[in-house]
DRENGU-667470 format. One record per residue (C-alpha): x, y, z; residue number from 1; chain. Coordinates in Angstrom, 1 decimal. Layout:
<bapa <X, Y, Z>, NUM, 'A'>
...
# end
This chain:
<bapa <0.0, 0.0, 0.0>, 1, 'A'>
<bapa <1.5, 3.3, -1.0>, 2, 'A'>
<bapa <0.6, 6.9, -0.7>, 3, 'A'>
<bapa <-0.4, 7.9, -4.2>, 4, 'A'>
<bapa <-0.9, 11.2, -6.1>, 5, 'A'>
<bapa <-3.6, 13.6, -4.8>, 6, 'A'>
<bapa <-6.2, 11.8, -2.8>, 7, 'A'>
<bapa <-8.1, 13.8, -0.4>, 8, 'A'>
<bapa <-10.1, 12.7, 2.5>, 9, 'A'>
<bapa <-11.8, 15.3, 4.7>, 10, 'A'>
<bapa <-12.3, 13.7, 8.0>, 11, 'A'>
<bapa <-13.6, 16.3, 10.2>, 12, 'A'>
<bapa <-17.1, 14.8, 10.3>, 13, 'A'>
<bapa <-16.1, 11.3, 11.1>, 14, 'A'>
<bapa <-14.6, 11.3, 14.5>, 15, 'A'>
<bapa <-15.8, 11.5, 18.0>, 16, 'A'>
<bapa <-14.8, 12.4, 21.5>, 17, 'A'>
<bapa <-12.4, 9.9, 23.2>, 18, 'A'>
<bapa <-8.8, 9.5, 24.3>, 19, 'A'>
<bapa <-6.3, 7.8, 22.2>, 20, 'A'>
<bapa <-4.5, 6.3, 25.2>, 21, 'A'>
<bapa <-7.0, 3.6, 26.1>, 22, 'A'>
<bapa <-6.4, 0.2, 24.3>, 23, 'A'>
<bapa <-9.8, -1.2, 23.4>, 24, 'A'>
<bapa <-9.3, -3.7, 20.6>, 25, 'A'>
<bapa <-12.1, -6.2, 21.2>, 26, 'A'>
<bapa <-9.8, -8.4, 23.3>, 27, 'A'>
<bapa <-7.5, -9.0, 20.3>, 28, 'A'>
<bapa <-3.8, -9.1, 20.9>, 29, 'A'>
<bapa <-1.9, -6.5, 18.9>, 30, 'A'>
<bapa <1.3, -7.7, 17.1>, 31, 'A'>
<bapa <4.7, -6.8, 18.6>, 32, 'A'>
<bapa <6.1, -3.9, 16.5>, 33, 'A'>
<bapa <8.8, -2.9, 18.9>, 34, 'A'>
<bapa <11.5, -3.9, 16.5>, 35, 'A'>
<bapa <10.1, -2.0, 13.5>, 36, 'A'>
<bapa <12.0, 1.2, 13.0>, 37, 'A'>
<bapa <10.2, 4.4, 11.8>, 38, 'A'>
<bapa <12.1, 7.6, 11.1>, 39, 'A'>
<bapa <9.3, 10.3, 10.9>, 40, 'A'>
<bapa <10.2, 13.3, 8.7>, 41, 'A'>
<bapa <8.1, 16.2, 9.8>, 42, 'A'>
<bapa <8.1, 19.9, 8.7>, 43, 'A'>
<bapa <6.1, 22.9, 9.9>, 44, 'A'>
<bapa <5.0, 24.8, 6.8>, 45, 'A'>
<bapa <2.6, 26.8, 8.9>, 46, 'A'>
<bapa <5.5, 28.3, 10.8>, 47, 'A'>
<bapa <7.8, 28.8, 7.8>, 48, 'A'>
<bapa <5.0, 30.7, 6.0>, 49, 'A'>
<bapa <4.3, 32.9, 9.0>, 50, 'A'>
<bapa <8.0, 33.9, 9.2>, 51, 'A'>
<bapa <8.2, 35.1, 5.6>, 52, 'A'>
<bapa <8.9, 38.8, 5.0>, 53, 'A'>
<bapa <5.7, 40.0, 3.5>, 54, 'A'>
<bapa <7.4, 42.8, 1.8>, 55, 'A'>
<bapa <9.7, 40.4, -0.1>, 56, 'A'>
<bapa <7.5, 37.3, -0.6>, 57, 'A'>
<bapa <8.9, 36.3, -3.9>, 58, 'A'>
<bapa <12.4, 35.7, -2.5>, 59, 'A'>
<bapa <10.9, 34.0, 0.5>, 60, 'A'>
<bapa <9.0, 31.6, -1.6>, 61, 'A'>
<bapa <12.0, 30.6, -3.5>, 62, 'A'>
<bapa <13.6, 29.6, -0.2>, 63, 'A'>
<bapa <10.5, 27.7, 0.9>, 64, 'A'>
<bapa <10.5, 25.9, -2.5>, 65, 'A'>
<bapa <13.9, 24.5, -1.7>, 66, 'A'>
<bapa <12.6, 23.2, 1.6>, 67, 'A'>
<bapa <9.2, 22.0, 0.4>, 68, 'A'>
<bapa <9.8, 21.0, -3.3>, 69, 'A'>
<bapa <7.4, 18.1, -2.8>, 70, 'A'>
<bapa <4.5, 20.1, -1.4>, 71, 'A'>
<bapa <4.7, 23.9, -1.6>, 72, 'A'>
<bapa <3.1, 24.4, -5.0>, 73, 'A'>
<bapa <0.4, 21.9, -4.3>, 74, 'A'>
<bapa <-0.4, 23.8, -1.1>, 75, 'A'>
<bapa <-0.4, 27.2, -2.7>, 76, 'A'>
<bapa <-2.3, 26.3, -5.8>, 77, 'A'>
<bapa <-4.5, 23.3, -5.1>, 78, 'A'>
<bapa <-5.3, 23.7, -1.4>, 79, 'A'>
<bapa <-5.2, 27.5, -1.2>, 80, 'A'>
<bapa <-6.1, 28.4, -4.7>, 81, 'A'>
<bapa <-3.6, 31.2, -5.1>, 82, 'A'>
<bapa <-2.6, 30.1, -8.6>, 83, 'A'>
<bapa <1.0, 31.1, -8.2>, 84, 'A'>
<bapa <2.1, 28.1, -10.3>, 85, 'A'>
<bapa <5.8, 28.4, -9.4>, 86, 'A'>
<bapa <6.1, 31.9, -10.6>, 87, 'A'>
<bapa <7.9, 33.5, -7.7>, 88, 'A'>
<bapa <8.0, 37.1, -8.9>, 89, 'A'>
<bapa <6.8, 40.3, -7.3>, 90, 'A'>
<bapa <4.4, 40.9, -10.3>, 91, 'A'>
<bapa <2.5, 37.7, -9.7>, 92, 'A'>
<bapa <-1.0, 38.6, -8.5>, 93, 'A'>
<bapa <-1.3, 35.3, -6.8>, 94, 'A'>
<bapa <1.5, 36.4, -4.5>, 95, 'A'>
<bapa <0.8, 40.1, -4.1>, 96, 'A'>
<bapa <-3.0, 39.7, -3.7>, 97, 'A'>
<bapa <-3.7, 36.1, -2.6>, 98, 'A'>
<bapa <-0.8, 35.0, -0.4>, 99, 'A'>
<bapa <0.0, 38.4, 1.0>, 100, 'A'>
<bapa <-3.6, 38.9, 2.1>, 101, 'A'>
<bapa <-3.6, 35.5, 3.7>, 102, 'A'>
<bapa <-0.4, 36.3, 5.7>, 103, 'A'>
<bapa <-1.3, 39.9, 6.7>, 104, 'A'>
<bapa <-5.1, 40.0, 7.2>, 105, 'A'>
<bapa <-5.7, 40.2, 11.0>, 106, 'A'>
<bapa <-8.1, 37.3, 11.2>, 107, 'A'>
<bapa <-5.7, 35.0, 9.5>, 108, 'A'>
<bapa <-2.8, 36.3, 11.5>, 109, 'A'>
<bapa <-4.9, 35.5, 14.6>, 110, 'A'>
<bapa <-5.5, 32.0, 13.3>, 111, 'A'>
<bapa <-1.7, 31.5, 12.9>, 112, 'A'>
<bapa <-1.1, 32.7, 16.4>, 113, 'A'>
<bapa <-3.9, 30.3, 17.7>, 114, 'A'>
<bapa <-2.3, 27.4, 15.9>, 115, 'A'>
<bapa <1.1, 28.3, 17.4>, 116, 'A'>
<bapa <-0.4, 28.5, 20.9>, 117, 'A'>
<bapa <-2.2, 25.1, 20.6>, 118, 'A'>
<bapa <0.8, 23.4, 18.9>, 119, 'A'>
<bapa <4.1, 24.7, 20.3>, 120, 'A'>
<bapa <5.3, 21.3, 19.1>, 121, 'A'>
<bapa <3.8, 18.2, 17.5>, 122, 'A'>
<bapa <5.5, 15.6, 19.7>, 123, 'A'>
<bapa <2.3, 13.8, 20.8>, 124, 'A'>
<bapa <0.9, 13.7, 17.2>, 125, 'A'>
<bapa <4.2, 12.5, 15.9>, 126, 'A'>
<bapa <4.2, 9.7, 18.4>, 127, 'A'>
<bapa <0.7, 8.6, 17.4>, 128, 'A'>
<bapa <1.7, 8.6, 13.7>, 129, 'A'>
<bapa <4.9, 6.8, 14.4>, 130, 'A'>
<bapa <3.0, 4.0, 16.2>, 131, 'A'>
<bapa <0.5, 3.8, 13.4>, 132, 'A'>
<bapa <3.2, 3.5, 10.8>, 133, 'A'>
<bapa <4.9, 0.7, 12.7>, 134, 'A'>
<bapa <1.7, -1.3, 12.5>, 135, 'A'>
<bapa <1.4, -0.4, 8.8>, 136, 'A'>
<bapa <4.9, -1.7, 8.2>, 137, 'A'>
<bapa <3.9, -4.9, 10.0>, 138, 'A'>
<bapa <0.9, -5.6, 7.8>, 139, 'A'>
<bapa <2.4, -4.0, 4.7>, 140, 'A'>
<bapa <6.1, -4.5, 4.7>, 141, 'A'>
<bapa <6.5, -2.6, 1.4>, 142, 'A'>
<bapa <4.7, 0.5, 2.8>, 143, 'A'>
<bapa <6.8, 3.6, 2.4>, 144, 'A'>
<bapa <6.6, 5.9, 5.4>, 145, 'A'>
<bapa <5.3, 9.3, 4.1>, 146, 'A'>
<bapa <6.8, 12.6, 5.0>, 147, 'A'>
<bapa <4.6, 14.8, 7.1>, 148, 'A'>
<bapa <3.9, 18.5, 6.5>, 149, 'A'>
<bapa <1.9, 20.5, 9.0>, 150, 'A'>
<bapa <0.1, 23.5, 7.5>, 151, 'A'>
<bapa <-2.7, 26.1, 8.1>, 152, 'A'>
<bapa <-5.3, 26.6, 5.4>, 153, 'A'>
<bapa <-7.6, 29.3, 6.9>, 154, 'A'>
<bapa <-10.3, 26.9, 8.2>, 155, 'A'>
<bapa <-10.8, 25.4, 4.7>, 156, 'A'>
<bapa <-11.5, 21.9, 6.1>, 157, 'A'>
<bapa <-8.2, 20.3, 5.0>, 158, 'A'>
<bapa <-7.6, 18.2, 8.0>, 159, 'A'>
<bapa <-5.7, 15.2, 6.5>, 160, 'A'>
<bapa <-4.7, 14.8, 2.8>, 161, 'A'>
<bapa <-2.1, 12.8, 0.9>, 162, 'A'>
<bapa <-0.1, 14.0, -2.0>, 163, 'A'>
<bapa <2.5, 11.8, -3.6>, 164, 'A'>
<bapa <4.7, 10.7, -0.7>, 165, 'A'>
<bapa <3.6, 13.4, 1.6>, 166, 'A'>
<bapa <0.9, 13.5, 4.3>, 167, 'A'>
<bapa <-0.4, 17.0, 4.9>, 168, 'A'>
<bapa <-2.1, 17.9, 8.2>, 169, 'A'>
<bapa <-4.1, 21.1, 8.7>, 170, 'A'>
<bapa <-3.4, 22.0, 12.3>, 171, 'A'>
<bapa <-6.1, 24.7, 12.1>, 172, 'A'>
<bapa <-8.7, 21.9, 12.0>, 173, 'A'>
<bapa <-7.6, 20.6, 15.5>, 174, 'A'>
<bapa <-8.2, 23.6, 17.7>, 175, 'A'>
<bapa <-10.9, 22.1, 19.8>, 176, 'A'>
<bapa <-14.7, 22.4, 20.0>, 177, 'A'>
<bapa <-14.6, 25.7, 21.8>, 178, 'A'>
<bapa <-12.7, 27.5, 19.1>, 179, 'A'>
<bapa <-15.3, 30.1, 18.2>, 180, 'A'>
<bapa <-14.7, 30.5, 14.4>, 181, 'A'>
<bapa <-15.6, 27.0, 13.4>, 182, 'A'>
<bapa <-19.3, 27.8, 13.6>, 183, 'A'>
<bapa <-18.7, 31.0, 11.6>, 184, 'A'>
<bapa <-17.5, 28.9, 8.6>, 185, 'A'>
<bapa <-20.5, 26.6, 8.8>, 186, 'A'>
<bapa <-19.1, 23.6, 10.7>, 187, 'A'>
<bapa <-21.9, 22.0, 12.8>, 188, 'A'>
<bapa <-21.6, 21.4, 16.5>, 189, 'A'>
<bapa <-21.5, 17.6, 16.1>, 190, 'A'>
<bapa <-18.4, 18.0, 14.0>, 191, 'A'>
<bapa <-16.6, 20.6, 16.0>, 192, 'A'>
<bapa <-16.6, 18.4, 19.0>, 193, 'A'>
<bapa <-14.3, 16.1, 17.0>, 194, 'A'>
<bapa <-11.7, 18.7, 16.1>, 195, 'A'>
<bapa <-9.0, 17.8, 18.5>, 196, 'A'>
<bapa <-5.4, 16.7, 18.0>, 197, 'A'>
<bapa <-6.0, 13.1, 19.3>, 198, 'A'>
<bapa <-7.9, 12.5, 16.0>, 199, 'A'>
<bapa <-5.0, 13.4, 13.7>, 200, 'A'>
<bapa <-3.6, 9.8, 13.4>, 201, 'A'>
<bapa <-7.1, 8.4, 12.6>, 202, 'A'>
<bapa <-7.6, 11.0, 10.0>, 203, 'A'>
<bapa <-4.2, 10.3, 8.4>, 204, 'A'>
<bapa <-4.7, 6.5, 8.5>, 205, 'A'>
<bapa <-8.1, 6.9, 7.0>, 206, 'A'>
<bapa <-6.7, 9.1, 4.2>, 207, 'A'>
<bapa <-4.0, 6.5, 3.5>, 208, 'A'>
<bapa <-6.7, 3.8, 3.5>, 209, 'A'>
<bapa <-8.9, 5.6, 1.0>, 210, 'A'>
<bapa <-6.0, 6.0, -1.4>, 211, 'A'>
<bapa <-6.2, 2.3, -2.2>, 212, 'A'>
<bapa <-9.9, 1.7, -1.2>, 213, 'A'>
<bapa <-11.9, 4.8, -2.1>, 214, 'A'>
<bapa <-15.5, 5.0, -0.8>, 215, 'A'>
<bapa <-17.8, 4.3, -3.8>, 216, 'A'>
<bapa <-21.4, 5.5, -3.5>, 217, 'A'>
<bapa <-22.8, 5.3, -7.0>, 218, 'A'>
<bapa <-25.0, 2.3, -7.7>, 219, 'A'>
<bapa <-24.5, 0.9, -4.2>, 220, 'A'>
<bapa <-27.1, -0.2, -1.6>, 221, 'A'>
<bapa <-26.9, 0.4, 2.1>, 222, 'A'>
<bapa <-25.3, -3.0, 2.7>, 223, 'A'>
<bapa <-22.6, -2.2, 0.2>, 224, 'A'>
<bapa <-21.9, 1.0, 1.9>, 225, 'A'>
<bapa <-21.9, -0.5, 5.4>, 226, 'A'>
<bapa <-19.3, -3.1, 4.3>, 227, 'A'>
<bapa <-17.1, -0.5, 2.7>, 228, 'A'>
<bapa <-17.1, 1.5, 6.0>, 229, 'A'>
<bapa <-16.8, -1.7, 8.0>, 230, 'A'>
<bapa <-13.7, -2.7, 6.1>, 231, 'A'>
<bapa <-12.2, 0.8, 6.8>, 232, 'A'>
<bapa <-12.8, 0.3, 10.5>, 233, 'A'>
<bapa <-11.4, -3.2, 10.5>, 234, 'A'>
<bapa <-8.2, -1.7, 9.0>, 235, 'A'>
<bapa <-8.0, 1.1, 11.5>, 236, 'A'>
<bapa <-8.4, -1.3, 14.3>, 237, 'A'>
<bapa <-5.4, -3.2, 13.1>, 238, 'A'>
<bapa <-3.1, -0.3, 12.4>, 239, 'A'>
<bapa <-4.2, 1.6, 15.5>, 240, 'A'>
<bapa <-4.7, -1.0, 18.2>, 241, 'A'>
<bapa <-3.7, 1.6, 20.8>, 242, 'A'>
<bapa <-6.7, 3.8, 20.0>, 243, 'A'>
<bapa <-10.0, 3.5, 21.8>, 244, 'A'>
<bapa <-13.0, 2.2, 19.7>, 245, 'A'>
<bapa <-14.8, 5.5, 20.3>, 246, 'A'>
<bapa <-11.9, 7.4, 18.7>, 247, 'A'>
<bapa <-12.0, 5.2, 15.6>, 248, 'A'>
<bapa <-15.8, 5.3, 15.1>, 249, 'A'>
<bapa <-16.3, 8.9, 16.2>, 250, 'A'>
<bapa <-18.7, 8.1, 19.0>, 251, 'A'>
<bapa <-18.9, 9.3, 22.5>, 252, 'A'>
<bapa <-18.5, 6.7, 25.3>, 253, 'A'>
<bapa <-22.3, 6.7, 25.9>, 254, 'A'>
<bapa <-23.0, 6.2, 22.2>, 255, 'A'>
<bapa <-20.7, 3.3, 22.0>, 256, 'A'>
<bapa <-22.3, 1.8, 25.1>, 257, 'A'>
<bapa <-25.7, 2.2, 23.5>, 258, 'A'>
<bapa <-24.5, 0.4, 20.4>, 259, 'A'>
<bapa <-23.1, -2.5, 22.2>, 260, 'A'>
<bapa <-26.3, -2.9, 24.3>, 261, 'A'>
<bapa <-28.6, -2.4, 21.3>, 262, 'A'>
<bapa <-26.8, -4.5, 18.6>, 263, 'A'>
<bapa <-29.7, -6.8, 17.9>, 264, 'A'>
<bapa <-32.2, -3.9, 17.8>, 265, 'A'>
<bapa <-29.9, -2.0, 15.3>, 266, 'A'>
<bapa <-29.7, -4.9, 13.0>, 267, 'A'>
<bapa <-33.4, -5.6, 13.2>, 268, 'A'>
<bapa <-34.2, -2.0, 12.5>, 269, 'A'>
<bapa <-32.4, -2.1, 9.1>, 270, 'A'>
<bapa <-34.1, -5.4, 8.3>, 271, 'A'>
<bapa <-37.7, -4.4, 9.3>, 272, 'A'>
<bapa <-37.3, -1.0, 7.6>, 273, 'A'>
<bapa <-36.2, -2.7, 4.4>, 274, 'A'>
<bapa <-33.1, -0.6, 4.3>, 275, 'A'>
<bapa <-30.3, -3.1, 3.8>, 276, 'A'>
<bapa <-30.8, -3.2, 0.0>, 277, 'A'>
<bapa <-32.1, 0.3, -0.4>, 278, 'A'>
<bapa <-30.3, 2.4, -3.1>, 279, 'A'>
<bapa <-32.0, 5.8, -2.6>, 280, 'A'>
<bapa <-29.1, 7.8, -1.4>, 281, 'A'>
<bapa <-31.3, 10.3, 0.4>, 282, 'A'>
<bapa <-32.6, 7.5, 2.6>, 283, 'A'>
<bapa <-29.4, 5.8, 3.4>, 284, 'A'>
<bapa <-26.6, 8.4, 3.5>, 285, 'A'>
<bapa <-27.4, 9.3, 7.1>, 286, 'A'>
<bapa <-26.4, 5.9, 8.3>, 287, 'A'>
<bapa <-22.9, 5.9, 6.8>, 288, 'A'>
<bapa <-22.0, 9.5, 7.3>, 289, 'A'>
<bapa <-21.5, 11.5, 10.4>, 290, 'A'>
<bapa <-24.4, 13.2, 12.1>, 291, 'A'>
<bapa <-25.9, 14.0, 15.6>, 292, 'A'>
<bapa <-27.8, 10.7, 15.7>, 293, 'A'>
<bapa <-29.4, 8.1, 13.4>, 294, 'A'>
<bapa <-32.8, 8.8, 11.9>, 295, 'A'>
<bapa <-35.4, 6.5, 13.2>, 296, 'A'>
<bapa <-33.4, 5.4, 16.2>, 297, 'A'>
<bapa <-33.4, 6.8, 19.8>, 298, 'A'>
<bapa <-31.5, 10.0, 20.5>, 299, 'A'>
<bapa <-28.8, 8.0, 22.2>, 300, 'A'>
<bapa <-27.8, 6.5, 18.9>, 301, 'A'>
<bapa <-24.8, 7.9, 17.1>, 302, 'A'>
<bapa <-24.9, 9.1, 13.5>, 303, 'A'>
<bapa <-23.0, 6.9, 11.1>, 304, 'A'>
<bapa <-24.3, 3.8, 12.9>, 305, 'A'>
<bapa <-24.1, 1.8, 9.7>, 306, 'A'>
<bapa <-20.3, 2.0, 9.9>, 307, 'A'>
<bapa <-20.4, 0.3, 13.2>, 308, 'A'>
<bapa <-22.7, -2.5, 12.0>, 309, 'A'>
<bapa <-20.6, -3.0, 8.9>, 310, 'A'>
<bapa <-17.6, -3.4, 11.1>, 311, 'A'>
<bapa <-19.4, -6.0, 13.2>, 312, 'A'>
<bapa <-20.3, -8.0, 10.1>, 313, 'A'>
<bapa <-16.7, -7.7, 8.6>, 314, 'A'>
<bapa <-15.2, -8.8, 11.9>, 315, 'A'>
<bapa <-17.6, -11.8, 12.1>, 316, 'A'>
<bapa <-16.6, -12.7, 8.5>, 317, 'A'>
<bapa <-12.9, -12.6, 9.3>, 318, 'A'>
<bapa <-13.5, -14.8, 12.3>, 319, 'A'>
<bapa <-15.1, -17.3, 9.9>, 320, 'A'>
<bapa <-12.0, -17.1, 7.6>, 321, 'A'>
<bapa <-9.0, -17.2, 9.9>, 322, 'A'>
<bapa <-6.6, -17.9, 7.1>, 323, 'A'>
<bapa <-7.7, -14.8, 5.1>, 324, 'A'>
<bapa <-5.3, -11.9, 5.4>, 325, 'A'>
<bapa <-6.5, -8.4, 5.9>, 326, 'A'>
<bapa <-5.0, -7.2, 2.5>, 327, 'A'>
<bapa <-6.8, -9.9, 0.5>, 328, 'A'>
<bapa <-10.0, -9.2, 2.3>, 329, 'A'>
<bapa <-9.8, -5.5, 1.7>, 330, 'A'>
<bapa <-9.0, -6.1, -2.0>, 331, 'A'>
<bapa <-12.2, -8.1, -2.5>, 332, 'A'>
<bapa <-14.7, -6.2, -4.8>, 333, 'A'>
<bapa <-18.5, -6.3, -4.9>, 334, 'A'>
<bapa <-18.6, -8.7, -2.1>, 335, 'A'>
<bapa <-21.0, -7.2, 0.5>, 336, 'A'>
<bapa <-23.7, -9.9, 0.2>, 337, 'A'>
<bapa <-21.0, -12.6, 0.3>, 338, 'A'>
<bapa <-19.5, -11.2, 3.4>, 339, 'A'>
<bapa <-22.8, -11.0, 5.1>, 340, 'A'>
<bapa <-23.8, -14.5, 4.3>, 341, 'A'>
<bapa <-20.4, -16.1, 5.1>, 342, 'A'>
<bapa <-20.0, -14.0, 8.3>, 343, 'A'>
<bapa <-22.8, -16.0, 9.9>, 344, 'A'>
<bapa <-23.3, -12.7, 11.7>, 345, 'A'>
<bapa <-25.6, -13.1, 14.7>, 346, 'A'>
<bapa <-26.2, -9.8, 16.7>, 347, 'A'>
<bapa <-25.9, -10.1, 20.4>, 348, 'A'>
# end
């Protein structure tokens, strides 16, 4: 599994409140990765940009291009839309109007300062990423450790993206639910509660996962979508065994408890409502995407509950096929009905 050319995965709406320190892996024993060496290469583009002389940006960008030849133009042109296109001259309007405004406007300067305050360093995040990459190397020995670039994008919802051999992390999307300006850019409350640094590693590993296994919606029924999401969660459980279930699923502790107590009811709901094979996107999207809760279920239910049920089915399937490796299971195509049947899934 390799980090490919631009694949974006905006994950701000998929994660929930939890701590990353509790190991909750369904009783499964994590493999020993203590002998796997990971040298994490990290750079702080957010700080390097902030330190540019705004009266001489063209020269400063030339220096940054030498430090970020693998990411700078992608950041400036694709993520930020400045259309500088490598033309580092004072006459380039993308620099004089776009980038200079971004670096000097008081609200953006305040955002840079807030990011610096919240992230004087990235040691904890780097540690979570290093641990995750060790497990990736265990399951995928050919996996190439990506370089990590931290940036700020002006609350543009770029929380975790991959580009060639770089993982980009937008630190401005991890300032906590009390950061007042998330609401002003239209991010709902059930999402802002997720915007905390302990979710960076899950976002990154999800982005890497979706490089090779993109989420396909067109022409799929709810069962197909559940199994797609369930496979992702199975992957996350393996490469992040140190992370709590609530973190990976994006649920609160109470929501996770409700799911575990209501497993049979959840499964029966989808059967009795004839939703498992429903293809109307408006009827089923709410069950595989984040939200305050799941329509038709009690208020205690989490949004995105179809992901949890899909994971339960995939896990049961893997228990029935102990010789099947994760990579082969993930590579199976159009297999949702087969997985359900062969899982012999029986909700508790």
